[in-house]
C-alpha positions in Angstrom: -98.7 199.7 -71.2 -99.2 202.4 -68.8 -98.3 206.0 -70.4 -95.8 207.0 -67.4 -91.9 207.9 -68.5 -90.7 205.2 -70.8 -86.8 204.5 -71.2 -85.5 204.9 -75.0 -83.3 202.2 -76.2 -82.1 200.5 -79.5 -82.6 197.3 -80.7 -80.1 195.3 -82.8 -80.4 192.1 -84.8 -77.2 189.7 -86.1 -79.2 188.6 -89.5 -78.9 185.6 -91.7 -80.5 184.3 -94.9 -81.4 181.2 -92.9 -83.7 183.6 -91.0 -85.2 185.4 -94.3 -89.1 184.0 -93.4 -88.9 185.3 -89.6 -87.1 188.5 -89.6 -89.8 190.4 -90.4 -92.3 189.3 -88.0 -89.2 189.7 -85.7 -89.0 193.5 -86.5 -92.6 194.1 -86.6 -93.0 192.3 -82.9 -90.4 194.4 -81.6 -92.6 197.8 -83.0 -95.8 196.2 -81.4 -94.5 194.9 -78.2 -92.1 196.8 -76.7 -92.2 200.7 -75.1 -89.2 203.4 -76.0 -87.7 201.9 -78.9 -85.9 204.1 -81.5 -84.0 202.3 -83.5 -83.8 198.9 -85.1 -80.6 198.1 -86.8 -79.8 195.0 -88.5 -76.4 193.5 -88.6 -75.9 191.2 -91.8 -73.4 190.6 -94.5 -76.1 191.9 -97.4 -79.1 194.4 -97.1 -82.2 192.4 -95.9 -84.6 195.1 -97.6 -86.5 195.4 -94.2 -87.7 198.6 -92.6 -84.9 199.0 -90.5 -81.2 200.1 -90.8 -78.6 197.9 -92.2 -74.9 197.7 -90.4 -72.8 195.4 -93.0 -71.3 193.3 -91.4 -67.8 194.5 -93.3 -67.8 197.5 -90.5 -66.8 195.5 -88.0 -62.3 194.9 -87.2 -62.9 191.2 -87.7 -64.2 188.8 -90.3 -65.7 185.3 -90.6 -62.3 184.5 -91.7 -60.9 185.8 -88.6 -62.7 183.7 -86.4 -61.8 180.5 -88.7 -58.0 181.1 -87.8 -58.9 180.7 -84.4 -61.9 178.2 -84.6 -60.8 175.3 -86.6 -64.2 173.7 -86.7 -64.9 170.4 -89.2 -69.0 171.3 -89.1 -68.9 175.2 -90.0 -69.2 176.1 -86.4 -67.1 179.2 -87.0 -70.5 181.1 -87.8 -71.7 180.7 -84.4 -68.7 181.7 -82.6 -69.0 185.0 -85.2 -72.4 185.7 -84.2 -71.5 186.1 -81.0 -68.4 188.4 -81.4 -70.9 190.9 -83.8 -73.3 191.1 -80.5 -70.3 192.0 -78.8 -68.9 194.8 -81.3 -72.4 196.2 -82.3 -72.0 199.2 -79.8 -68.7 199.8 -81.0 -70.1 199.9 -84.6 -73.5 201.8 -85.2 -73.3 205.4 -85.0 -75.1 207.2 -82.0 -76.4 204.2 -80.4 -78.3 204.4 -77.1 -76.7 203.8 -74.0 -79.0 201.3 -73.6 -79.8 198.7 -76.3 -81.7 195.2 -77.0 -79.9 192.5 -79.0 -82.3 190.1 -80.1 -82.0 187.1 -82.5 -83.3 187.4 -85.7 -85.4 184.5 -85.6 -87.2 185.8 -81.7 -90.6 186.7 -82.1 -92.5 188.8 -79.6 -95.7 187.5 -78.7 -96.7 189.6 -76.0 -96.0 193.7 -74.7 -92.9 193.4 -73.0 -91.3 195.8 -70.4 -87.2 195.9 -70.5 -86.9 198.7 -67.7 -88.2 199.0 -64.1 -88.1 201.4 -61.5 -84.6 203.2 -63.3 -83.2 199.2 -63.7 -82.8 197.5 -66.9 -84.4 193.8 -66.8 -82.7 190.7 -67.2 -84.3 187.5 -68.3 -83.1 184.5 -67.8 -83.9 180.8 -67.2 -81.4 179.4 -70.0 -79.8 176.4 -70.3 -77.0 175.7 -67.5 -73.5 174.8 -69.7 -70.7 174.2 -67.7 -68.1 175.0 -70.7 -69.6 178.3 -71.0 -68.2 178.8 -67.4 -64.8 177.0 -68.2 -64.6 179.5 -71.0 -65.0 182.8 -68.7 -62.8 181.7 -66.1 -59.9 181.4 -68.4 -61.3 184.7 -69.6 -61.2 186.7 -66.2 -60.1 184.3 -64.1 -60.6 186.6 -60.9 -63.9 188.5 -62.0 -65.5 185.2 -63.2 -64.3 182.9 -59.9 -67.4 183.1 -58.1 -70.3 182.7 -60.6 -74.1 182.4 -60.0 -75.9 179.2 -61.3 -78.2 180.7 -62.7 -78.1 181.0 -66.5 -78.5 184.0 -68.5 -78.2 182.4 -72.2 -81.4 183.5 -73.6 -82.7 184.7 -77.2 -82.7 188.3 -76.1 -80.5 190.6 -73.7 -80.6 194.2 -72.5 -77.1 195.5 -73.0 -75.3 198.9 -71.4 -72.6 200.7 -73.0 -70.8 201.6 -70.1 -70.7 198.1 -68.7 -69.7 196.4 -72.0 -66.7 199.2 -71.6 -65.2 198.0 -68.2 -65.6 194.6 -69.8 -63.9 195.0 -72.8 -61.0 197.0 -70.7 -60.5 194.2 -68.2 -60.6 191.3 -71.1 -58.1 193.4 -73.3 -55.6 194.3 -70.2 -55.9 190.7 -69.1 -54.9 188.9 -72.5 -53.1 192.3 -74.0 -55.3 191.8 -77.4 -58.4 193.0 -78.5 -61.5 191.7 -77.0 -62.8 189.5 -80.3 -59.7 187.4 -80.1 -59.2 187.2 -76.4 -62.9 185.4 -76.9 -61.7 183.2 -79.3 -58.4 182.1 -77.8 -59.8 180.9 -74.7 -62.1 178.3 -76.3 -61.3 174.5 -75.5 -60.0 173.1 -78.8 -62.7 170.3 -78.1 -65.3 173.0 -78.3 -65.0 173.9 -81.9 -67.6 172.1 -83.0 -70.0 172.7 -80.6 -70.5 175.3 -77.8 -67.7 176.7 -76.1 -68.4 180.0 -75.2 -71.4 182.3 -74.3 -71.3 186.2 -74.8 -74.9 186.6 -72.9 -73.5 184.3 -69.8 -70.3 186.5 -69.9 -72.1 189.4 -69.7 -75.1 188.3 -67.5 -72.0 186.7 -64.7 -70.5 190.1 -65.2 -73.1 192.3 -64.6 -74.3 190.5 -61.8 -71.0 190.5 -60.0 -69.9 194.0 -60.5 -72.9 195.8 -61.2 -76.2 194.4 -59.2 -77.7 197.4 -58.7 -78.0 198.0 -62.4 -79.9 194.9 -63.3 -83.2 193.3 -62.0 -84.1 189.6 -62.7 -87.3 188.9 -64.0 -88.3 185.6 -66.2 -89.7 185.7 -69.5 -92.1 182.9 -70.8 -90.3 181.5 -74.0 -90.3 178.6 -76.2 -89.2 177.1 -79.1 -91.4 177.6 -82.9 -91.7 175.2 -85.7 -95.1 176.6 -87.7 -95.3 180.4 -88.0 -99.3 179.9 -86.6 -97.5 179.1 -83.4 -97.3 183.4 -83.8 -100.6 183.1 -82.3 -100.3 181.7 -78.8 -100.8 184.0 -76.2 -99.3 181.9 -73.2 -95.3 183.3 -73.8 -93.6 186.3 -74.3 -91.4 185.2 -77.1 -90.7 182.0 -79.2 -87.3 181.6 -81.2 -87.9 179.9 -84.6 -84.1 178.4 -84.6 -83.7 177.3 -88.3 -82.3 173.9 -87.8 -85.3 173.1 -85.4 -87.7 174.1 -88.3 -85.3 172.1 -90.5 -85.6 169.3 -89.0 -88.9 169.0 -88.5 -89.9 170.1 -92.0 -87.8 166.9 -93.0 -89.6 165.2 -90.3 -93.0 166.0 -91.9 -91.7 165.5 -95.3 -91.0 161.7 -94.6 -93.7 161.5 -93.0 -95.9 161.9 -95.8 -93.8 159.9 -98.2 -94.2 156.7 -96.0 
């Protein structure tokens, strides 16, 4: 990494105990492989007891029970929607947060040095899966703003946010729906998506920026994949790996069955 001026940022990591084995590696990889990192904040129900600043979920203006009153899921999918709201509201809850902040899932491990700024612009990762239902949701959320959206998906496991842009997004949504942002987001989820994936906070922000703040960001594709075994952290061909709990559990189950057969 060069020694020129580096823009500072904070990192926010929403965390659940299912990622307890990965979180220390996530935090350490942020320290090791990013420049300009000031503070790391972990949002969770209980103190994760790691070298970070803990932000209790109880600090937020909504609860898991509030989400459940809107998302009538039969397979506990409420948590997936809940963590998206935590990400969006973190900048309103975390005290003295820097104007630019990275939000990364707690199962993400950065494997090699990554830049998040270039020539005064923030860098956008992209290349996620295009999910039509996400776009249906955002057009219900803000019909005019999302009338013409990019076919490129911005849904990945880490994203750099800007406070002023989020303020603008919140203002537009709350004016459109005459209710708090979190409630509007949930109200726009189609009922047939309560048990699956009916919205994406990253896709909304990504498409909003491309439409209204095209000069603030620059696209760049990070090399990424999914990990199962912690040994994969030794890989040097990727920028980051995501060790999703459901995927780790799936392969552990397959391995257990194979050993018994």
